[in-house]
N, CA, C and O atoms as CSV, one atom per row, in Angstrom:
chain,resi,resn,atom,element,x,y,z
A,1,MET,N,N,-28.856,-1.082,5.909
A,1,MET,CA,C,-27.401,-0.937,5.927
A,1,MET,C,C,-26.827,-1.352,4.559
A,1,MET,O,O,-27.206,-2.382,4.002
A,2,SER,N,N,-25.928,-0.549,4.046
A,2,SER,CA,C,-25.363,-0.814,2.728
A,2,SER,C,C,-23.986,-1.457,2.855
A,2,SER,O,O,-23.170,-1.056,3.685
A,3,PHE,N,N,-23.746,-2.456,2.023
A,3,PHE,CA,C,-22.434,-3.079,2.001
A,3,PHE,C,C,-21.590,-2.505,0.872
A,3,PHE,O,O,-20.500,-3.009,0.597
A,4,ARG,N,N,-22.072,-1.475,0.227
A,4,ARG,CA,C,-21.381,-0.908,-0.915
A,4,ARG,C,C,-19.944,-0.457,-0.606
A,4,ARG,O,O,-19.042,-0.762,-1.386
A,5,PRO,N,N,-19.700,0.258,0.500
A,5,PRO,CA,C,-18.303,0.651,0.779
A,5,PRO,C,C,-17.373,-0.556,0.902
A,5,PRO,O,O,-16.232,-0.507,0.441
A,6,GLU,N,N,-17.850,-1.637,1.520
A,6,GLU,CA,C,-17.017,-2.829,1.675
A,6,GLU,C,C,-16.726,-3.478,0.326
A,6,GLU,O,O,-15.600,-3.900,0.063
A,7,ARG,N,N,-17.747,-3.555,-0.527
A,7,ARG,CA,C,-17.548,-4.145,-1.855
A,7,ARG,C,C,-16.586,-3.297,-2.671
A,7,ARG,O,O,-15.712,-3.824,-3.358
A,8,LEU,N,N,-16.750,-1.976,-2.594
A,8,LEU,CA,C,-15.851,-1.072,-3.316
A,8,LEU,C,C,-14.426,-1.202,-2.778
A,8,LEU,O,O,-13.470,-1.184,-3.553
A,9,ALA,N,N,-14.277,-1.332,-1.463
A,9,ALA,CA,C,-12.954,-1.484,-0.857
A,9,ALA,C,C,-12.258,-2.731,-1.410
A,9,ALA,O,O,-11.072,-2.689,-1.737
A,10,GLU,N,N,-12.998,-3.839,-1.513
A,10,GLU,CA,C,-12.418,-5.074,-2.059
A,10,GLU,C,C,-12.011,-4.895,-3.523
A,10,GLU,O,O,-10.951,-5.362,-3.940
A,11,ALA,N,N,-12.856,-4.218,-4.297
A,11,ALA,CA,C,-12.548,-3.989,-5.712
A,11,ALA,C,C,-11.299,-3.111,-5.856
A,11,ALA,O,O,-10.443,-3.381,-6.698
A,12,ILE,N,N,-11.199,-2.067,-5.037
A,12,ILE,CA,C,-10.034,-1.177,-5.081
A,12,ILE,C,C,-8.776,-1.954,-4.696
A,12,ILE,O,O,-7.734,-1.810,-5.335
A,13,LYS,N,N,-8.875,-2.773,-3.654
A,13,LYS,CA,C,-7.727,-3.574,-3.208
A,13,LYS,C,C,-7.227,-4.473,-4.345
A,13,LYS,O,O,-6.026,-4.550,-4.604
A,14,LYS,N,N,-8.147,-5.137,-5.006
A,14,LYS,CA,C,-7.797,-6.040,-6.105
A,14,LYS,C,C,-7.153,-5.276,-7.263
A,14,LYS,O,O,-6.112,-5.684,-7.779
A,15,GLU,N,N,-7.770,-4.176,-7.664
A,15,GLU,CA,C,-7.273,-3.418,-8.812
A,15,GLU,C,C,-5.933,-2.737,-8.522
A,15,GLU,O,O,-5.047,-2.739,-9.377
A,16,VAL,N,N,-5.773,-2.156,-7.330
A,16,VAL,CA,C,-4.508,-1.492,-6.996
A,16,VAL,C,C,-3.385,-2.526,-6.915
A,16,VAL,O,O,-2.269,-2.268,-7.366
A,17,SER,N,N,-3.676,-3.695,-6.342
A,17,SER,CA,C,-2.662,-4.761,-6.284
A,17,SER,C,C,-2.227,-5.148,-7.690
A,17,SER,O,O,-1.037,-5.308,-7.961
A,18,GLU,N,N,-3.201,-5.297,-8.578
A,18,GLU,CA,C,-2.907,-5.663,-9.967
A,18,GLU,C,C,-2.103,-4.563,-10.667
A,18,GLU,O,O,-1.148,-4.846,-11.390
A,19,LEU,N,N,-2.500,-3.310,-10.444
A,19,LEU,CA,C,-1.772,-2.176,-11.034
A,19,LEU,C,C,-0.312,-2.168,-10.591
A,19,LEU,O,O,0.592,-2.007,-11.411
A,20,LEU,N,N,-0.089,-2.343,-9.297
A,20,LEU,CA,C,1.283,-2.317,-8.773
A,20,LEU,C,C,2.098,-3.468,-9.337
A,20,LEU,O,O,3.286,-3.312,-9.617
A,21,ARG,N,N,1.470,-4.615,-9.502
A,21,ARG,CA,C,2.180,-5.795,-9.992
A,21,ARG,C,C,2.491,-5.698,-11.479
A,21,ARG,O,O,3.569,-6.106,-11.913
A,22,GLU,N,N,1.548,-5.155,-12.277
A,22,GLU,CA,C,1.691,-5.224,-13.725
A,22,GLU,C,C,2.014,-3.913,-14.434
A,22,GLU,O,O,2.665,-3.926,-15.479
A,23,GLU,N,N,1.576,-2.794,-13.891
A,23,GLU,CA,C,1.717,-1.524,-14.619
A,23,GLU,C,C,2.827,-0.622,-14.080
A,23,GLU,O,O,3.519,0.043,-14.851
A,24,MET,N,N,2.993,-0.600,-12.770
A,24,MET,CA,C,3.942,0.333,-12.157
A,24,MET,C,C,5.348,-0.259,-12.192
A,24,MET,O,O,5.624,-1.262,-11.534
A,25,LYS,N,N,6.217,0.359,-12.951
A,25,LYS,CA,C,7.578,-0.150,-13.099
A,25,LYS,C,C,8.608,0.774,-12.448
A,25,LYS,O,O,9.792,0.722,-12.780
A,26,ASP,N,N,8.155,1.616,-11.524
A,26,ASP,CA,C,9.044,2.570,-10.864
A,26,ASP,C,C,9.989,1.826,-9.916
A,26,ASP,O,O,9.528,1.100,-9.035
A,27,PRO,N,N,11.309,1.996,-10.084
A,27,PRO,CA,C,12.261,1.279,-9.229
A,27,PRO,C,C,12.211,1.717,-7.759
A,27,PRO,O,O,12.701,1.001,-6.886
A,28,ARG,N,N,11.628,2.880,-7.482
A,28,ARG,CA,C,11.534,3.346,-6.097
A,28,ARG,C,C,10.463,2.592,-5.314
A,28,ARG,O,O,10.432,2.641,-4.084
A,29,ILE,N,N,9.585,1.895,-6.037
A,29,ILE,CA,C,8.537,1.129,-5.364
A,29,ILE,C,C,9.105,-0.235,-5.028
A,29,ILE,O,O,9.451,-1.017,-5.914
A,30,GLY,N,N,9.196,-0.508,-3.737
A,30,GLY,CA,C,9.741,-1.782,-3.278
A,30,GLY,C,C,8.703,-2.896,-3.381
A,30,GLY,O,O,7.732,-2.797,-4.131
A,31,PHE,N,N,8.930,-3.946,-2.616
A,31,PHE,CA,C,7.998,-5.073,-2.593
A,31,PHE,C,C,6.796,-4.655,-1.752
A,31,PHE,O,O,6.883,-4.580,-0.526
A,32,VAL,N,N,5.674,-4.382,-2.417
A,32,VAL,CA,C,4.478,-3.836,-1.764
A,32,VAL,C,C,3.349,-4.844,-1.813
A,32,VAL,O,O,3.139,-5.534,-2.810
A,33,SER,N,N,2.630,-4.906,-0.708
A,33,SER,CA,C,1.417,-5.714,-0.651
A,33,SER,C,C,0.305,-4.837,-0.096
A,33,SER,O,O,0.465,-4.221,0.958
A,34,ILE,N,N,-0.816,-4.778,-0.797
A,34,ILE,CA,C,-1.960,-4.003,-0.307
A,34,ILE,C,C,-2.669,-4.873,0.728
A,34,ILE,O,O,-3.192,-5.938,0.400
A,35,THR,N,N,-2.682,-4.412,1.981
A,35,THR,CA,C,-3.249,-5.232,3.051
A,35,THR,C,C,-4.729,-4.958,3.269
A,35,THR,O,O,-5.491,-5.879,3.564
A,36,SER,N,N,-5.146,-3.702,3.127
A,36,SER,CA,C,-6.564,-3.395,3.284
A,36,SER,C,C,-6.880,-2.035,2.674
A,36,SER,O,O,-5.994,-1.225,2.403
A,37,VAL,N,N,-8.172,-1.817,2.470
A,37,VAL,CA,C,-8.651,-0.537,1.950
A,37,VAL,C,C,-9.878,-0.152,2.770
A,37,VAL,O,O,-10.763,-0.975,3.006
A,38,GLU,N,N,-9.919,1.100,3.198
A,38,GLU,CA,C,-11.093,1.627,3.909
A,38,GLU,C,C,-11.710,2.709,3.037
A,38,GLU,O,O,-11.032,3.659,2.645
A,39,VAL,N,N,-12.994,2.566,2.734
A,39,VAL,CA,C,-13.698,3.536,1.903
A,39,VAL,C,C,-14.698,4.278,2.789
A,39,VAL,O,O,-15.388,3.663,3.603
A,40,SER,N,N,-14.774,5.610,2.629
A,40,SER,CA,C,-15.732,6.390,3.410
A,40,SER,C,C,-17.155,6.028,2.988
A,40,SER,O,O,-17.380,5.507,1.896
A,41,LYS,N,N,-18.111,6.315,3.879
A,41,LYS,CA,C,-19.510,5.956,3.606
A,41,LYS,C,C,-20.054,6.620,2.341
A,41,LYS,O,O,-20.903,6.052,1.654
A,42,ASP,N,N,-19.559,7.832,2.032
A,42,ASP,CA,C,-20.033,8.524,0.826
A,42,ASP,C,C,-19.250,8.108,-0.430
A,42,ASP,O,O,-19.482,8.646,-1.513
A,43,LEU,N,N,-18.330,7.154,-0.282
A,43,LEU,CA,C,-17.534,6.590,-1.388
A,43,LEU,C,C,-16.609,7.612,-2.047
A,43,LEU,O,O,-16.163,7.400,-3.175
A,44,ARG,N,N,-16.319,8.702,-1.370
A,44,ARG,CA,C,-15.476,9.752,-1.956
A,44,ARG,C,C,-14.000,9.612,-1.611
A,44,ARG,O,O,-13.143,10.126,-2.330
A,45,TYR,N,N,-13.696,8.918,-0.515
A,45,TYR,CA,C,-12.312,8.811,-0.053
A,45,TYR,C,C,-11.966,7.360,0.252
A,45,TYR,O,O,-12.796,6.603,0.756
A,46,ALA,N,N,-10.725,6.981,-0.062
A,46,ALA,CA,C,-10.263,5.635,0.234
A,46,ALA,C,C,-8.856,5.692,0.806
A,46,ALA,O,O,-7.963,6.304,0.221
A,47,ASN,N,N,-8.663,5.052,1.951
A,47,ASN,CA,C,-7.334,4.876,2.519
A,47,ASN,C,C,-6.854,3.501,2.102
A,47,ASN,O,O,-7.495,2.493,2.399
A,48,VAL,N,N,-5.725,3.462,1.414
A,48,VAL,CA,C,-5.156,2.202,0.947
A,48,VAL,C,C,-3.947,1.903,1.825
A,48,VAL,O,O,-2.964,2.644,1.822
A,49,TYR,N,N,-4.033,0.805,2.578
A,49,TYR,CA,C,-2.955,0.422,3.485
A,49,TYR,C,C,-2.031,-0.551,2.775
A,49,TYR,O,O,-2.459,-1.592,2.278
A,50,ALA,N,N,-0.749,-0.190,2.739
A,50,ALA,CA,C,0.239,-0.991,2.031
A,50,ALA,C,C,1.329,-1.434,2.998
A,50,ALA,O,O,1.851,-0.638,3.779
A,51,SER,N,N,1.657,-2.711,2.930
A,51,SER,CA,C,2.774,-3.253,3.692
A,51,SER,C,C,3.969,-3.298,2.746
A,51,SER,O,O,3.882,-3.849,1.648
A,52,VAL,N,N,5.074,-2.719,3.178
A,52,VAL,CA,C,6.266,-2.649,2.331
A,52,VAL,C,C,7.391,-3.422,2.998
A,52,VAL,O,O,7.751,-3.155,4.144
A,53,PHE,N,N,7.940,-4.381,2.265
A,53,PHE,CA,C,9.053,-5.166,2.770
A,53,PHE,C,C,10.325,-4.340,2.662
A,53,PHE,O,O,10.585,-3.728,1.626
A,54,GLY,N,N,11.120,-4.321,3.732
A,54,GLY,CA,C,12.397,-3.618,3.672
A,54,GLY,C,C,12.615,-2.709,4.863
A,54,GLY,O,O,11.852,-2.707,5.830
A,55,GLU,N,N,13.677,-1.943,4.760
A,55,GLU,CA,C,14.070,-1.018,5.817
A,55,GLU,C,C,13.095,0.158,5.879
A,55,GLU,O,O,12.421,0.457,4.893
A,56,PRO,N,N,13.017,0.833,7.045
A,56,PRO,CA,C,12.116,1.994,7.162
A,56,PRO,C,C,12.343,3.065,6.092
A,56,PRO,O,O,11.384,3.680,5.625
A,57,ALA,N,N,13.594,3.294,5.701
A,57,ALA,CA,C,13.868,4.302,4.667
A,57,ALA,C,C,13.246,3.882,3.337
A,57,ALA,O,O,12.652,4.704,2.640
A,58,GLN,N,N,13.383,2.607,2.988
A,58,GLN,CA,C,12.791,2.088,1.749
A,58,GLN,C,C,11.263,2.163,1.815
A,58,GLN,O,O,10.612,2.493,0.823
A,59,GLN,N,N,10.693,1.857,2.986
A,59,GLN,CA,C,9.239,1.922,3.159
A,59,GLN,C,C,8.736,3.345,2.934
A,59,GLN,O,O,7.716,3.563,2.281
A,60,LYS,N,N,9.480,4.318,3.494
A,60,LYS,CA,C,9.092,5.722,3.359
A,60,LYS,C,C,9.125,6.154,1.888
A,60,LYS,O,O,8.196,6.805,1.410
A,61,VAL,N,N,10.185,5.793,1.179
A,61,VAL,CA,C,10.322,6.143,-0.239
A,61,VAL,C,C,9.191,5.518,-1.052
A,61,VAL,O,O,8.624,6.167,-1.932
A,62,THR,N,N,8.864,4.264,-0.760
A,62,THR,CA,C,7.811,3.571,-1.496
A,62,THR,C,C,6.462,4.254,-1.295
A,62,THR,O,O,5.736,4.493,-2.260
A,63,ILE,N,N,6.124,4.567,-0.046
A,63,ILE,CA,C,4.838,5.226,0.232
A,63,ILE,C,C,4.796,6.604,-0.420
A,63,ILE,O,O,3.767,6.983,-0.980
A,64,GLU,N,N,5.894,7.364,-0.361
A,64,GLU,CA,C,5.941,8.688,-1.004
A,64,GLU,C,C,5.750,8.560,-2.511
A,64,GLU,O,O,5.042,9.364,-3.119
A,65,THR,N,N,6.378,7.551,-3.117
A,65,THR,CA,C,6.251,7.325,-4.558
A,65,THR,C,C,4.814,6.959,-4.919
A,65,THR,O,O,4.288,7.426,-5.929
A,66,LEU,N,N,4.184,6.129,-4.100
A,66,LEU,CA,C,2.782,5.762,-4.342
A,66,LEU,C,C,1.879,6.994,-4.229
A,66,LEU,O,O,0.941,7.155,-5.010
A,67,GLN,N,N,2.165,7.860,-3.255
A,67,GLN,CA,C,1.368,9.084,-3.104
A,67,GLN,C,C,1.498,9.967,-4.346
A,67,GLN,O,O,0.516,10.552,-4.802
A,68,LYS,N,N,2.715,10.062,-4.893
A,68,LYS,CA,C,2.925,10.876,-6.099
A,68,LYS,C,C,2.223,10.272,-7.309
A,68,LYS,O,O,1.813,10.990,-8.220
A,69,ALA,N,N,2.088,8.945,-7.312
A,69,ALA,CA,C,1.448,8.253,-8.439
A,69,ALA,C,C,-0.056,8.091,-8.248
A,69,ALA,O,O,-0.721,7.453,-9.065
A,70,GLN,N,N,-0.594,8.665,-7.176
A,70,GLN,CA,C,-2.010,8.442,-6.888
A,70,GLN,C,C,-2.932,8.973,-7.975
A,70,GLN,O,O,-4.015,8.422,-8.174
A,71,GLY,N,N,-2.538,10.025,-8.683
A,71,GLY,CA,C,-3.362,10.533,-9.790
A,71,GLY,C,C,-3.482,9.497,-10.899
A,71,GLY,O,O,-4.571,9.243,-11.414
A,72,PHE,N,N,-2.353,8.906,-11.258
A,72,PHE,CA,C,-2.344,7.851,-12.267
A,72,PHE,C,C,-3.176,6.658,-11.801
A,72,PHE,O,O,-3.990,6.123,-12.553
A,73,ILE,N,N,-2.958,6.248,-10.541
A,73,ILE,CA,C,-3.670,5.091,-9.995
A,73,ILE,C,C,-5.177,5.373,-9.934
A,73,ILE,O,O,-5.988,4.505,-10.257
A,74,ARG,N,N,-5.536,6.567,-9.526
A,74,ARG,CA,C,-6.962,6.932,-9.450
A,74,ARG,C,C,-7.588,6.920,-10.843
A,74,ARG,O,O,-8.716,6.458,-11.017
A,75,GLY,N,N,-6.854,7.427,-11.831
A,75,GLY,CA,C,-7.346,7.414,-13.207
A,75,GLY,C,C,-7.567,5.997,-13.716
A,75,GLY,O,O,-8.577,5.708,-14.359
A,76,GLU,N,N,-6.616,5.119,-13.423
A,76,GLU,CA,C,-6.754,3.714,-13.822
A,76,GLU,C,C,-7.937,3.055,-13.126
A,76,GLU,O,O,-8.678,2.281,-13.732
A,77,LEU,N,N,-8.106,3.374,-11.841
A,77,LEU,CA,C,-9.266,2.829,-11.108
A,77,LEU,C,C,-10.567,3.296,-11.739
A,77,LEU,O,O,-11.523,2.528,-11.843
A,78,GLY,N,N,-10.604,4.555,-12.159
A,78,GLY,CA,C,-11.795,5.107,-12.801
A,78,GLY,C,C,-12.146,4.369,-14.080
A,78,GLY,O,O,-13.321,4.197,-14.405
A,79,ARG,N,N,-11.122,3.932,-14.805
A,79,ARG,CA,C,-11.369,3.163,-16.031
A,79,ARG,C,C,-11.792,1.727,-15.736
A,79,ARG,O,O,-12.600,1.150,-16.464
A,80,ARG,N,N,-11.244,1.153,-14.667
A,80,ARG,CA,C,-11.485,-0.258,-14.367
A,80,ARG,C,C,-12.755,-0.509,-13.558
A,80,ARG,O,O,-13.409,-1.538,-13.724
A,81,ILE,N,N,-13.101,0.434,-12.684
A,81,ILE,CA,C,-14.291,0.276,-11.836
A,81,ILE,C,C,-15.279,1.367,-12.238
A,81,ILE,O,O,-14.958,2.553,-12.156
A,82,ARG,N,N,-16.450,0.986,-12.662
A,82,ARG,CA,C,-17.464,1.945,-13.110
A,82,ARG,C,C,-18.158,2.597,-11.924
A,82,ARG,O,O,-18.980,1.974,-11.252
A,83,LEU,N,N,-17.816,3.861,-11.673
A,83,LEU,CA,C,-18.422,4.629,-10.587
A,83,LEU,C,C,-18.711,6.037,-11.075
A,83,LEU,O,O,-18.082,6.525,-12.014
A,84,ARG,N,N,-19.664,6.681,-10.429
A,84,ARG,CA,C,-19.927,8.076,-10.774
A,84,ARG,C,C,-18.726,8.934,-10.368
A,84,ARG,O,O,-18.287,9.808,-11.116
A,85,TYR,N,N,-18.208,8.666,-9.170
A,85,TYR,CA,C,-17.022,9.394,-8.681
A,85,TYR,C,C,-15.968,8.376,-8.258
A,85,TYR,O,O,-16.255,7.456,-7.491
A,86,THR,N,N,-14.763,8.544,-8.755
A,86,THR,CA,C,-13.667,7.695,-8.298
A,86,THR,C,C,-13.136,8.302,-6.999
A,86,THR,O,O,-12.847,9.498,-6.953
A,87,PRO,N,N,-13.003,7.497,-5.944
A,87,PRO,CA,C,-12.579,8.063,-4.650
A,87,PRO,C,C,-11.175,8.662,-4.680
A,87,PRO,O,O,-10.305,8.218,-5.429
A,88,GLU,N,N,-10.982,9.678,-3.850
A,88,GLU,CA,C,-9.639,10.216,-3.609
A,88,GLU,C,C,-8.875,9.149,-2.838
A,88,GLU,O,O,-9.388,8.599,-1.864
A,89,ILE,N,N,-7.664,8.855,-3.264
A,89,ILE,CA,C,-6.897,7.778,-2.654
A,89,ILE,C,C,-5.751,8.342,-1.825
A,89,ILE,O,O,-5.040,9.251,-2.252
A,90,THR,N,N,-5.588,7.784,-0.635
A,90,THR,CA,C,-4.455,8.121,0.216
A,90,THR,C,C,-3.757,6.817,0.584
A,90,THR,O,O,-4.395,5.879,1.060
A,91,PHE,N,N,-2.462,6.762,0.365
A,91,PHE,CA,C,-1.700,5.569,0.728
A,91,PHE,C,C,-1.146,5.737,2.128
A,91,PHE,O,O,-0.620,6.792,2.484
A,92,LYS,N,N,-1.272,4.684,2.913
A,92,LYS,CA,C,-0.750,4.691,4.283
A,92,LYS,C,C,0.061,3.421,4.497
A,92,LYS,O,O,-0.286,2.352,3.996
A,93,LEU,N,N,1.145,3.559,5.249
A,93,LEU,CA,C,2.003,2.415,5.533
A,93,LEU,C,C,1.352,1.558,6.601
A,93,LEU,O,O,1.025,2.046,7.683
A,94,ASP,N,N,1.164,0.283,6.299
A,94,ASP,CA,C,0.611,-0.676,7.257
A,94,ASP,C,C,1.784,-1.424,7.865
A,94,ASP,O,O,2.464,-2.194,7.186
A,95,GLN,N,N,2.015,-1.191,9.157
A,95,GLN,CA,C,3.163,-1.812,9.814
A,95,GLN,C,C,2.761,-3.027,10.635
A,95,GLN,O,O,3.569,-3.540,11.408
A,96,SER,N,N,1.537,-3.493,10.483
A,96,SER,CA,C,1.071,-4.607,11.308
A,96,SER,C,C,1.865,-5.878,11.043
A,96,SER,O,O,2.137,-6.634,11.976
A,97,ILE,N,N,2.245,-6.134,9.785
A,97,ILE,CA,C,2.982,-7.357,9.474
A,97,ILE,C,C,4.384,-7.300,10.082
A,97,ILE,O,O,4.833,-8.263,10.703
A,98,SER,N,N,5.075,-6.168,9.902
A,98,SER,CA,C,6.422,-6.062,10.476
A,98,SER,C,C,6.354,-6.047,12.007
A,98,SER,O,O,7.239,-6.581,12.675
A,99,HIS,N,N,5.313,-5.439,12.554
A,99,HIS,CA,C,5.127,-5.409,14.007
A,99,HIS,C,C,4.909,-6.833,14.526
A,99,HIS,O,O,5.487,-7.228,15.538
A,100,GLY,N,N,4.077,-7.591,13.828
A,100,GLY,CA,C,3.802,-8.982,14.204
A,100,GLY,C,C,5.045,-9.847,14.133
A,100,GLY,O,O,5.280,-10.666,15.022
A,101,SER,N,N,5.847,-9.679,13.083
A,101,SER,CA,C,7.053,-10.501,12.956
A,101,SER,C,C,8.077,-10.119,14.030
A,101,SER,O,O,8.830,-10.972,14.501
A,102,ARG,N,N,8.104,-8.841,14.415
A,102,ARG,CA,C,9.008,-8.422,15.489
A,102,ARG,C,C,8.589,-9.058,16.813
A,102,ARG,O,O,9.442,-9.510,17.577
A,103,ILE,N,N,7.300,-9.096,17.089
A,103,ILE,CA,C,6.801,-9.726,18.319
A,103,ILE,C,C,7.151,-11.215,18.326
A,103,ILE,O,O,7.576,-11.757,19.347
A,104,MET,N,N,6.965,-11.877,17.165
A,104,MET,CA,C,7.299,-13.307,17.071
A,104,MET,C,C,8.793,-13.530,17.341
A,104,MET,O,O,9.161,-14.480,18.032
A,105,ALA,N,N,9.649,-12.664,16.800
A,105,ALA,CA,C,11.093,-12.789,17.019
A,105,ALA,C,C,11.432,-12.604,18.499
A,105,ALA,O,O,12.269,-13.324,19.042
A,106,LEU,N,N,10.781,-11.640,19.148
A,106,LEU,CA,C,11.019,-11.407,20.571
A,106,LEU,C,C,10.563,-12.610,21.398
A,106,LEU,O,O,11.232,-13.004,22.353
A,107,MET,N,N,9.419,-13.191,21.024
A,107,MET,CA,C,8.920,-14.367,21.735
A,107,MET,C,C,9.875,-15.548,21.580
A,107,MET,O,O,10.114,-16.292,22.531
A,108,GLU,N,N,10.420,-15.713,20.372
A,108,GLU,CA,C,11.392,-16.788,20.130
A,108,GLU,C,C,12.648,-16.575,20.977
A,108,GLU,O,O,13.199,-17.528,21.528
A,109,ALA,N,N,13.097,-15.326,21.076
A,109,ALA,CA,C,14.293,-15.014,21.857
A,109,ALA,C,C,14.068,-15.344,23.334
A,109,ALA,O,O,14.953,-15.898,23.987
A,110,VAL,N,N,12.905,-15.010,23.854
A,110,VAL,CA,C,12.576,-15.313,25.250
A,110,VAL,C,C,12.536,-16.828,25.460
A,110,VAL,O,O,13.041,-17.342,26.458
A,111,LYS,N,N,11.935,-17.523,24.513
A,111,LYS,CA,C,11.816,-18.990,24.595
A,111,LYS,C,C,13.201,-19.644,24.609
A,111,LYS,O,O,13.440,-20.582,25.369
A,112,GLU,N,N,14.113,-19.145,23.763
A,112,GLU,CA,C,15.470,-19.697,23.689
A,112,GLU,C,C,16.256,-19.468,24.969
A,112,GLU,O,O,17.107,-20.281,25.330
A,113,LYS,N,N,15.979,-18.371,25.654
A,113,LYS,CA,C,16.679,-18.059,26.894
A,113,LYS,C,C,16.114,-18.839,28.088
A,113,LYS,O,O,16.623,-18.751,29.206
A,114,GLY,N,N,15.064,-19.591,27.824
A,114,GLY,CA,C,14.486,-20.401,28.892
A,114,GLY,C,C,13.547,-19.619,29.802
A,114,GLY,O,O,13.265,-20.030,30.927
A,115,GLY,N,N,13.076,-18.506,29.304
A,115,GLY,CA,C,12.160,-17.691,30.102
A,115,GLY,C,C,10.711,-17.966,29.766
A,115,GLY,O,O,9.848,-17.123,30.012
A,116,GLY,N,N,10.432,-19.120,29.212
A,116,GLY,CA,C,9.061,-19.451,28.839
A,116,GLY,C,C,8.162,-19.625,30.047
A,116,GLY,O,O,8.648,-19.876,31.149
A,117,LEU,N,N,6.877,-19.496,29.858
A,117,LEU,CA,C,5.908,-19.604,30.932
A,117,LEU,C,C,5.561,-21.063,31.249
A,117,LEU,O,O,4.977,-21.340,32.296
A,118,ASN,N,N,5.907,-21.984,30.370
A,118,ASN,CA,C,5.502,-23.379,30.535
A,118,ASN,C,C,6.491,-24.199,31.360
A,118,ASN,O,O,6.356,-25.421,31.430
A,119,GLU,N,N,7.447,-23.581,31.967
A,119,GLU,CA,C,8.483,-24.345,32.674
A,119,GLU,C,C,8.209,-24.410,34.155
A,119,GLU,O,O,8.981,-25.014,34.899
């Protein structure tokens, strides 16, 4: 069993995070955090999951902007990570963080109303 896809996923996550923080100055890109990367077994494709802080409209604009910049990002990855083939990158919105915070808020609301299970 090869751990190569996992190692490549970590390297892509690190490099894309750094690129977004230091190189990408597009105002349409909101506060983005790369949460995970999934690389196919043949190392040809990578799904980059990004959590975007803000309203759904802002999240949509940010993901669309990242998709348009994927050629630039892929080129930079090719320079930074030595591979025979740089994977095709697809950005996807990761809503797990916002989903989790919404659940926490709902739980707090139930607790405040006295509907807790511990009573």
